[in-house]
C-alpha positions as semicolon CSV with decimal commas, in nm:
position;residue;x (nm);y (nm);z (nm)
1;M;0,184;0,117;-0,272
2;L;0,144;0,433;-0,219
3;A;-0,029;0,679;-0,418
4;L;-0,132;1,122;-0,424
5;A;-0,338;1,338;-0,730
6;L;-0,175;1,574;-0,910
7;S;-0,262;1,749;-1,214
8;G;-0,023;1,623;-1,480
9;C;0,038;1,651;-1,890
10;S;0,187;1,377;-2,071
11;S;0,160;1,286;-2,426
12;G;-0,074;0,975;-2,298
13;G;-0,298;1,204;-2,229
14;P;-0,662;1,024;-2,148
15;D;-0,870;0,872;-2,339
16;T;-1,251;0,940;-2,454
17;A;-1,435;0,666;-2,306
18;P;-1,632;0,453;-2,530
19;T;-2,037;0,436;-2,515
20;A;-2,095;0,147;-2,243
21;T;-2,221;-0,226;-2,288
22;E;-2,325;-0,323;-2,028
23;T;-2,312;-0,190;-1,602
24;V;-2,109;-0,334;-1,274
25;T;-2,171;-0,172;-0,932
26;A;-1,850;-0,255;-0,713
27;P;-1,882;-0,367;-0,381
28;A;-1,762;-0,106;-0,125
29;G;-1,494;-0,166;0,109
30;G;-1,226;-0,333;-0,112
31;S;-0,990;-0,485;0,010
32;S;-0,682;-0,180;-0,137
33;S;-0,443;-0,126;0,055
34;S;-0,311;0,250;-0,057
35;V;-0,254;0,467;0,204
36;A;-0,231;0,866;0,093
37;S;0,110;0,997;0,036
38;S;0,291;1,391;0,092
39;A;0,608;1,323;-0,121
40;P;0,624;1,650;-0,308
41;A;0,447;1,549;-0,657
42;P;0,492;1,822;-0,969
43;S;0,249;2,049;-1,074
44;S;0,159;2,092;-1,369
45;S;-0,153;2,218;-1,638
46;S;-0,385;1,951;-1,759
47;P;-0,303;1,897;-2,133
48;S;-0,643;2,120;-2,221
49;G;-0,595;2,392;-2,031
50;A;-0,855;2,372;-1,752
51;G;-0,924;2,160;-1,429
52;E;-1,209;1,954;-1,291
53;S;-1,371;1,920;-0,984
54;A;-1,288;1,634;-0,748
55;S;-1,608;1,419;-0,807
56;G;-1,886;1,462;-1,078
57;G;-2,144;1,436;-0,768
58;D;-2,393;1,169;-0,739
59;G;-2,408;0,865;-1,031
60;G;-2,181;1,068;-1,249
61;R;-1,801;1,033;-1,331
62;C;-1,492;1,005;-1,089
63;G;-1,315;1,345;-1,109
64;T;-0,953;1,243;-1,003
65;G;-1,003;1,449;-0,682
66;S;-1,227;1,149;-0,546
67;L;-0,999;0,881;-0,645
68;A;-0,664;0,733;-0,478
69;G;-0,427;0,512;-0,664
70;S;-0,181;0,230;-0,578
71;V;-0,082;-0,115;-0,762
72;E;-0,227;-0,418;-0,662
73;S;-0,095;-0,813;-0,730
74;G;-0,215;-0,924;-1,083
75;S;-0,175;-1,277;-1,221
76;G;0,161;-1,222;-1,229
77;G;0,154;-1,251;-1,621
78;A;0,415;-1,487;-1,902
79;A;0,767;-1,487;-1,911
80;G;0,897;-1,163;-2,002
81;S;0,599;-0,990;-1,857
82;T;0,423;-0,894;-1,570
83;V;0,059;-0,851;-1,494
84;V;-0,044;-0,637;-1,196
85;H;-0,345;-0,459;-1,108
86;L;-0,417;-0,106;-1,109
87;A;-0,675;0,011;-0,879
88;L;-0,882;0,309;-0,865
89;R;-1,085;0,384;-0,526
90;N;-1,331;0,580;-0,504
91;T;-1,269;0,790;-0,222
92;G;-1,519;1,071;-0,236
93;S;-1,878;1,084;0,001
94;T;-2,127;1,028;-0,353
95;T;-2,141;0,687;-0,579
96;C;-1,987;0,724;-0,924
97;T;-1,902;0,587;-1,220
98;L;-1,536;0,506;-1,405
99;Q;-1,595;0,330;-1,793
100;G;-1,329;0,277;-2,022
101;W;-0,879;0,290;-2,025
102;P;-0,705;0,462;-1,817
103;G;-0,386;0,621;-1,931
104;V;-0,092;0,528;-1,828
105;S;0,262;0,608;-1,810
106;F;0,592;0,548;-1,591
107;V;0,762;0,885;-1,467
108;G;1,067;0,932;-1,289
109;G;1,368;1,132;-1,213
110;G;1,169;1,261;-0,847
111;S;1,021;1,518;-1,121
112;G;0,635;1,322;-1,257
113;E;0,905;1,372;-1,592
114;Q;0,692;1,115;-1,821
115;I;0,973;0,810;-1,895
116;G;0,892;0,613;-2,250
117;A;0,580;0,578;-2,463
118;A;0,239;0,588;-2,284
119;A;0,058;0,241;-2,241
120;R;-0,160;0,020;-2,517
121;R;-0,508;0,026;-2,496
122;D;-0,580;-0,368;-2,445
123;E;-0,930;-0,277;-2,642
124;A;-1,072;-0,640;-2,709
125;S;-1,069;-0,665;-2,255
126;A;-1,382;-0,585;-2,086
127;H;-1,497;-0,218;-2,043
128;P;-1,804;-0,232;-1,867
129;T;-1,961;0,091;-1,658
130;V;-1,828;0,017;-1,304
131;T;-2,014;0,208;-1,013
132;L;-1,792;0,289;-0,744
133;A;-2,014;0,353;-0,378
134;P;-1,737;0,553;-0,154
135;G;-1,509;0,281;-0,055
136;A;-1,517;0,081;-0,401
137;V;-1,230;0,033;-0,594
138;A;-1,211;-0,074;-0,965
139;V;-0,935;-0,238;-1,176
140;A;-0,724;-0,231;-1,466
141;P;-0,485;-0,537;-1,499
142;L;-0,193;-0,327;-1,636
143;Q;0,094;-0,576;-1,789
144;I;0,463;-0,426;-1,794
145;T;0,704;-0,631;-2,048
146;Q;1,083;-0,673;-1,883
147;A;1,250;-0,383;-1,962
148;E;1,543;-0,698;-2,055
149;D;1,379;-0,835;-2,304
150;Y;1,510;-0,523;-2,548
151;P;1,847;-0,458;-2,685
152;A;1,967;-0,142;-2,412
153;A;2,046;0,055;-2,668
154;K;1,723;-0,009;-2,832
155;C;1,520;0,083;-2,473
156;E;1,765;0,311;-2,289
157;P;1,682;0,107;-1,968
158;V;1,649;0,356;-1,585
159;A;1,402;0,292;-1,314
160;A;1,098;0,414;-1,308
161;D;0,909;0,597;-0,994
162;G;0,608;0,449;-1,100
163;F;0,300;0,576;-1,311
164;R;0,115;0,869;-1,440
165;V;-0,257;0,756;-1,418
166;Y;-0,545;0,962;-1,582
167;P;-0,864;0,857;-1,553
168;P;-1,082;0,802;-1,813
169;G;-1,299;1,082;-1,926
170;S;-0,994;1,260;-1,695
171;T;-0,779;1,519;-1,764
172;E;-0,623;1,564;-1,434
173;S;-0,361;1,258;-1,329
174;L;-0,331;1,100;-1,048
175;F;0,082;1,012;-0,936
176;V;0,087;0,638;-0,859
177;R;0,418;0,512;-0,639
178;D;0,532;0,192;-0,722
179;P;0,957;0,231;-0,735
180;G;1,059;-0,083;-0,788
181;V;0,994;-0,080;-1,201
182;T;1,267;-0,046;-1,501
183;A;1,134;0,168;-1,717
184;C;1,272;0,222;-2,177
185;R;1,360;0,577;-2,159
186;S;1,276;0,500;-2,595
187;T;0,978;0,486;-2,729
188;D;1,050;0,248;-3,005
189;A;0,971;0,000;-2,666
190;G;0,664;-0,040;-2,548
191;L;0,685;-0,202;-2,257
192;L;0,304;-0,147;-2,151
193;S;-0,085;-0,205;-2,249
194;V;-0,363;-0,162;-2,005
195;Q;-0,659;-0,354;-1,972
196;G;-1,067;-0,167;-1,963
197;L;-1,149;-0,092;-1,560
198;V;-1,346;-0,372;-1,402
199;P;-1,473;-0,376;-1,039
200;E;-1,184;-0,545;-0,816
201;G;-1,248;-0,918;-0,756
202;Q;-1,380;-0,976;-1,169
203;A;-1,045;-0,914;-1,371
204;A;-0,935;-1,112;-1,607
205;D;-0,599;-1,156;-1,534
């Protein structure tokens, strides 16, 4: 899958991460195979009207500019849904941390326009502070309900280009390309549910 960083404005913007319950360290050099894309993508001001630095510094929070996103295979999901792993790799030169749930929504139309409702947070899921050395990866299981499960009139199905992803605590977003998904334009049909970030290889799903 392809991924590229951009500033985004979304009604499903970032959530403030809760207090850490534990601290874990992701191994460096994970197996994520994301590739930086040079495809054009829209840029817009962040929801707060302020940008952020590429990295929070050694040991600080991972800034959007020091992360690359991709979609990896997950557990496969149950009938009527698919579970994939939303992967965030530290592309910076210093160690940083992530903690909590990323903000996720479908985007499409080749313009970065949000489609439908933003992902619901699974607040019962593990959400430790993940320490990422350069090259290490954190993943958040993302459940995608099939748009076909909803009546067409309620869903208003449309092909999506991928996802807008806000790392926890960030006001700038990543565009994570995944053109094989179908979204619902209607916000009444919530298709996405995201779990907290954990080190790659430690996701329950």
